[in-house]
Every structure is written in structure tokens, then in C-alpha cells.
C-alpha positions in Angstrom: -89.6 -32.6 -8.9 -92.2 -34.7 -10.8 -90.6 -37.9 -9.5 -90.9 -36.5 -5.9 -94.6 -35.7 -6.4 -95.3 -39.2 -7.8 -93.7 -40.8 -4.8 -95.8 -38.6 -2.4 -99.1 -39.6 -4.2 -98.2 -43.3 -3.8 -97.5 -42.8 -0.1 -100.8 -41.0 0.4 -102.7 -43.9 -1.1 -101.1 -46.3 1.3 -103.2 -47.1 4.4 -102.2 -45.7 7.8 -99.6 -43.4 6.4 -99.8 -39.7 5.7 -97.3 -37.1 4.7 -97.7 -33.4 5.4 -95.7 -31.1 3.1 -93.0 -29.2 5.0 -93.1 -25.5 5.1 -90.8 -23.7 2.5 -87.7 -22.2 4.0 -85.9 -19.3 2.4 -82.3 -18.2 3.3 -81.1 -14.7 2.6 -77.9 -12.7 3.4 -79.8 -9.4 3.2 -79.3 -7.2 6.3 -82.9 -6.1 5.9 -84.2 -9.7 6.1 -81.9 -10.6 9.0 -83.1 -7.6 10.9 -79.6 -6.0 11.1 -79.3 -2.2 11.2 -77.5 -0.6 8.4 -74.2 1.2 9.5 -74.4 4.9 9.3 -71.4 6.7 7.7 -70.4 9.5 10.1 -69.4 11.8 7.3 -73.0 11.7 6.0 -74.1 13.5 9.2 -71.8 16.5 8.5 -73.5 19.6 7.3 -72.0 19.5 3.8 -73.6 22.7 2.7 -71.9 24.5 5.6 -68.4 23.5 4.5 -69.1 23.3 0.7 -67.2 26.5 0.0 -64.1 25.3 1.9 -64.1 22.0 0.2 -64.4 23.6 -3.2 -61.5 26.0 -2.6 -59.2 23.2 -1.5 -60.1 20.9 -4.3 -59.8 23.6 -6.9 -56.4 24.9 -5.8 -53.5 24.1 -8.1 -50.1 25.1 -6.7 -47.2 26.0 -9.0 -44.3 23.6 -9.1 -41.4 25.0 -7.1 -38.0 25.2 -8.9 -34.9 24.1 -7.0 -33.8 27.7 -6.6 -37.1 28.7 -4.9 -36.8 25.7 -2.5 -33.3 26.8 -1.5 -34.5 30.3 -0.9 -37.4 29.1 1.2 -35.0 26.8 3.2 -32.6 29.7 3.7 -35.5 31.9 4.9 -36.7 29.3 7.4 -33.5 27.7 8.6 -30.8 30.1 7.6 -28.1 29.8 4.9 -26.5 26.4 4.3 -23.1 25.9 5.8 -20.8 23.6 3.8 -18.8 21.4 6.1 -15.4 20.3 4.9 -15.0 16.6 4.5 -12.6 15.0 7.0 -9.1 14.8 5.6 -8.2 11.3 4.6 -4.6 10.2 4.4 -3.4 10.0 0.9 -2.4 6.5 -0.2 1.4 6.2 -0.4 2.2 9.2 1.9 4.1 8.1 5.0 3.3 9.6 8.4 7.0 9.7 9.4 7.9 12.1 6.6 11.4 13.4 6.7 13.1 15.3 3.9 15.8 13.4 1.9 18.0 16.4 1.6 19.2 18.5 4.5 19.0 22.3 3.9 21.6 22.9 6.7 24.3 21.0 4.9 26.5 21.9 2.1 26.3 20.0 -1.1 30.1 19.6 -1.4 32.7 17.9 0.8 34.5 20.2 3.3 37.6 21.7 1.7 39.4 21.5 5.0 39.2 17.7 5.1 41.9 15.5 3.6 40.7 14.3 0.2 43.2 11.5 0.1 41.7 9.8 3.2 38.2 8.5 2.6 36.0 8.1 5.6 35.8 4.6 7.0 33.5 4.7 10.1 33.0 1.3 11.7 29.4 0.0 12.2 28.4 -0.1 15.8 26.2 -3.1 16.7 23.2 -1.8 18.8 19.4 -2.0 19.0 18.9 0.4 16.1 17.7 -1.6 13.0 19.8 -1.7 9.9 18.7 -0.9 6.4 19.2 -4.6 5.4 17.0 -5.8 8.2 14.2 -3.4 7.5 14.1 -4.4 3.8 14.1 -8.1 4.7 11.4 -7.8 7.3 9.1 -5.8 5.0 9.3 -7.8 1.7 6.0 -8.1 -0.1 4.2 -11.4 -0.4 5.2 -11.5 -4.1 8.9 -11.1 -3.3 8.7 -13.8 -0.6 7.0 -16.2 -2.9 9.5 -15.6 -5.7 12.4 -16.1 -3.3 10.9 -19.4 -2.0 10.4 -20.7 -5.5 14.0 -19.9 -6.4 15.2 -21.7 -3.2 13.1 -24.8 -3.8 14.3 -25.0 -7.4 18.0 -24.7 -6.4 17.5 -27.4 -3.7 16.0 -29.7 -6.2 19.0 -29.2 -8.5 21.8 -29.1 -5.9 20.3 -30.8 -2.8 20.3 -29.4 0.7 24.1 -29.6 1.2 24.8 -28.3 -2.3 22.5 -25.3 -1.9 24.2 -24.4 1.4 27.6 -24.6 -0.2 26.3 -22.5 -3.2 25.0 -19.7 -0.9 28.3 -19.7 1.1 30.4 -19.4 -2.1 28.2 -16.5 -3.3 28.6 -14.7 0.0 32.4 -15.3 -0.2 32.6 -14.0 -3.8 30.7 -10.9 -2.8 33.0 -10.2 0.1 36.2 -10.7 -2.0 34.7 -8.4 -4.7 34.2 -5.6 -2.2 37.7 -6.1 -0.8 39.2 -5.8 -4.3 37.2 -2.7 -4.9 38.3 -1.2 -1.7 41.9 -1.8 -2.5 41.4 -0.2 -6.0 39.6 2.9 -4.8 41.8 3.5 -1.7 44.8 5.8 -1.8 48.1 3.9 -2.4 49.7 2.6 0.8 46.5 2.7 2.9 45.8 -1.0 2.3 47.8 -4.1 1.9 48.7 -5.3 -1.6 45.6 -6.6 -3.3 45.3 -10.2 -4.4 46.2 -10.4 -8.1 43.7 -13.2 -8.6 40.9 -10.9 -7.3 41.9 -8.1 -9.7 41.8 -10.5 -12.6 38.4 -11.9 -11.7 35.4 -11.6 -14.0 33.6 -9.2 -11.6 36.5 -6.7 -11.7 36.8 -6.9 -15.4 33.1 -6.3 -15.7 33.3 -2.9 -14.0 36.4 -1.4 -15.7 34.4 0.9 -17.9 32.5 2.2 -14.8 35.7 2.7 -12.7 37.0 5.1 -15.4 34.2 7.5 -14.5 34.7 7.2 -10.7 36.8 9.8 -8.9 37.1 11.8 -5.7 36.3 9.0 -3.3 34.9 10.4 0.0 33.9 7.2 1.9 34.6 3.4 1.7 32.8 0.7 3.6 31.6 3.3 6.1 28.7 3.3 8.6 25.9 5.8 8.5 23.1 6.7 10.9 20.0 8.7 10.3 19.7 10.8 13.4 16.0 11.5 13.1 14.6 8.2 11.7 16.9 6.0 13.8 18.3 3.4 11.4 21.9 2.5 10.5 23.7 1.0 7.5 27.1 0.2 6.0 27.5 1.8 2.6 30.0 0.7 -0.1 31.3 3.9 -1.5 30.7 7.7 -1.8 32.5 9.2 -4.8 32.0 11.3 -7.9 30.5 9.5 -10.9 30.8 11.5 -14.1 31.2 14.6 -12.0 28.3 14.0 -9.6 28.7 13.0 -5.9 26.9 9.6 -5.5 26.3 6.8 -3.0 27.6 3.9 -5.1 26.4 0.3 -4.4 28.3 -2.5 -6.0 26.3 -5.6 -6.8 27.2 -9.0 -8.3 24.8 -11.1 -10.4 24.7 -14.2 -12.6 21.7 -12.8 -14.5 21.6 -9.7 -16.6 20.0 -6.7 -15.0 19.8 -4.0 -17.7 17.1 -2.0 -16.0 16.9 -0.5 -12.6 13.6 -2.4 -12.1 15.6 -5.6 -12.3 17.5 -4.7 -9.1 14.5 -5.2 -6.8 15.1 -3.3 -3.5 18.6 -2.0 -4.3 17.3 1.5 -5.1 15.6 1.7 -1.7 18.9 0.7 0.0 20.8 3.4 -1.9 18.4 6.2 -1.0 18.3 5.0 2.6 22.1 5.6 2.7 21.7 8.9 0.9 19.2 10.1 3.5 21.3 8.9 6.3 24.5 10.6 5.1 22.5 13.9 4.7 21.4 13.7 8.4 24.6 12.2 9.9 26.8 14.6 11.8 29.9 12.5 10.9 29.5 13.6 7.2 30.1 17.3 6.5 28.8 17.0 2.9 25.5 16.1 1.3 24.7 13.6 -1.4 21.9 14.0 -4.0 22.5 11.1 -6.4 22.9 7.3 -6.3 24.5 4.7 -8.5 23.9 0.9 -8.6 26.5 -1.1 -10.5 25.7 -4.7 -11.4 28.9 -6.7 -12.2 28.9 -10.1 -13.9 31.0 -13.1 -13.2 31.8 -13.8 -16.8 33.4 -10.4 -17.2 30.7 -8.9 -19.5 30.2 -5.1 -19.2 28.4 -4.2 -16.0 25.2 -2.3 -16.0 25.4 1.1 -14.1 22.0 2.5 -13.0 22.3 6.2 -12.2 19.7 7.8 -9.9 19.4 11.5 -10.1 17.9 13.7 -7.4 14.4 13.4 -8.7 14.5 9.6 -8.9 16.1 9.4 -5.5 13.2 11.5 -4.1 10.7 9.0 -5.6 12.4 6.0 -4.0 12.8 7.9 -0.7 9.0 8.1 -0.3 8.8 4.3 -0.9 11.6 3.7 1.6 9.8 5.8 4.3 6.7 3.6 3.8 8.8 0.4 4.3 10.4 1.9 7.4 6.9 2.8 8.8 5.7 -0.7 8.1 8.7 -2.1 9.9 8.1 0.1 12.9 4.4 -1.1 13.1 5.5 -4.7 13.0 8.0 -4.3 15.7 5.5 -2.5 17.9 2.9 -5.2 17.4 5.5 -7.9 18.3 6.4 -6.1 21.5 2.7 -5.9 22.5 2.3 -9.6 21.9 5.3 -10.4 24.0 3.8 -8.3 26.9 0.5 -10.2 26.6 
């Protein structure tokens, strides 16, 4: 400021030049200085004394916390009692829609005494549009089963080649066929079949099942077709006979690997219970079966593994079979729709 005043004095002393001090300007944000009117609060215009008693009563009120029970009672009073709605029924996992009992209450559990026990049933399989048990199981294999089968196939082709693998599968099929022919000749009454091949009777597979054959008696059916009248599927069973005094559907299997547990037989239990259910609902069979037997014979002649399935175990596998049958039906229906499209 002193510097500014010094400069002004010097300018005044100069000739022909004058400087007038400028008026002081003051800026303010005050509404009063700017001439603005102050906003009036509308609540200030209310007669507070008139409503003071009402305000005091509202502010001084302290309501008691309501317990849940009192809330329910108040709701019931205002809106009526609560009606509990039942949750919609959901289908239980693993319960098939196409449920059909395994056992037929209208059938006897024993073969008809009037029938000739020396002549087992041998009904030929009629080729028609009704799916077979084998086809249903093949078409409904799990992804794990398919993957395992593909790995085995690739491994065998690497070892044997394409032609060698084809020859191997052909020989396995032929061995299984001869094994069943030998069993049929052994279990059939004398004179009903031609003389069996001695080489077949001496094969490792037949030697493997000798201890099982000693417990088999009362053969009722051999290589006979069955049809489930309600569920509409067919099959060709190996044998129906008594095993240790209990009537069973017997399924003879051959294997190069040991299968000491029923879990090692993959879908064979489903095949057996499918035949059991079909017999129980097939008018061509006067009797009913409640048990099953899977016999795994070995080429080297080592003792076969018999896997007995009682009525309870058959019932468990029956539920699984119905699920596979339902899955097959859905697949066939979808394929038919796609063909129409």
C-alpha cells in the first residue's frame, strides 16, 4: 500500500497529469445488502399454541413392543385365520411314472401241477415292433458306461487291429452261443435234444459251473420268450428253474475277468428282473417267479460266481429297470417327433 501511495504522489507532482482516487467498492453476499427478501418458513405461521397439546401428546407417546403372538392375533382379527396351503407335490427322485408291480397277486407262486414237469417251456421269440430288454438296456446306457465301453474297444483295437478285433468279438459271440447250447442239452430231459457235443461238455465254461448245476432242479423253461403285457417289452430268457429250492430266473454269463460281486455284472441284474416281471405278467406262464440268479462262468474252468437275488433285491432292481424303460420311451417319442418335423 505504501508503494502505491508513493507512486500516486509522484504522479501528482508531474505537470498536466492528475489522478482522482476511485471510490471504494464493497462486495457482500448478505441477502440484506443485496436487497433480497428473506424466505418465510410456512410452519412459522402456524398457531403453535393452538396445537401444542396435540404435539405434546404425540411426542410423549411410547407404544409397547408387540410380541409375535399379539401380531398374529391382530392379523387374525383383521384378516381372519391363516390358512396353510399345501406345497405342490414334487415327484420323488428315482420314482418312475410307469409304476407296475413286480409281482402279480393274481398268479400262483408255484408252477401248475397239471402241467408236465418233464417238458420245459420253450416259446419262440416273435420279431415285432415291441422293444426287447437287450435293446432297452443298450439304448439307455449311462455316459460312464458308454465311455468305459469305448475305452475298452479302442484298447482292444490297438492290440489286435481292426480285423483282429472283429474276429475276437465274433469268437466271443460263438463261444457264448455254444455255451448256452451245451447248457440246454444238460438241463433238458433226456431224448428231447440231439446228443450234445462232447467237446462242449468238456469246455472250461461247463467245468466252471458244475458246482452250481448240482443245486439246480425242476427246470420250467429253457431259451423261452417272455412278454410283459402291461409295459410292452419282450425278451428271451435262459432258464427258469429251482436253485437251492427257490424258483429263479437264471441267466448264464461268460467272462474272462473275475466278477465276484453282483456290482461287477453291470446291467445283468436289470435284465434278470425284467424277465422276472415279464413272466409274472405273461399269460403263457401259469406260475410266478420271485427270485433271480446270475451265474458267471470262466473260460479257464475256475469255479463260477453265482449271484443270488432274493425278492427284496429284485424289487430294488425292478425300480431301476422301470426308470430305464421310461427313459427309453421318452427317447423313442422324441425321435418320432423329430422324424415328423
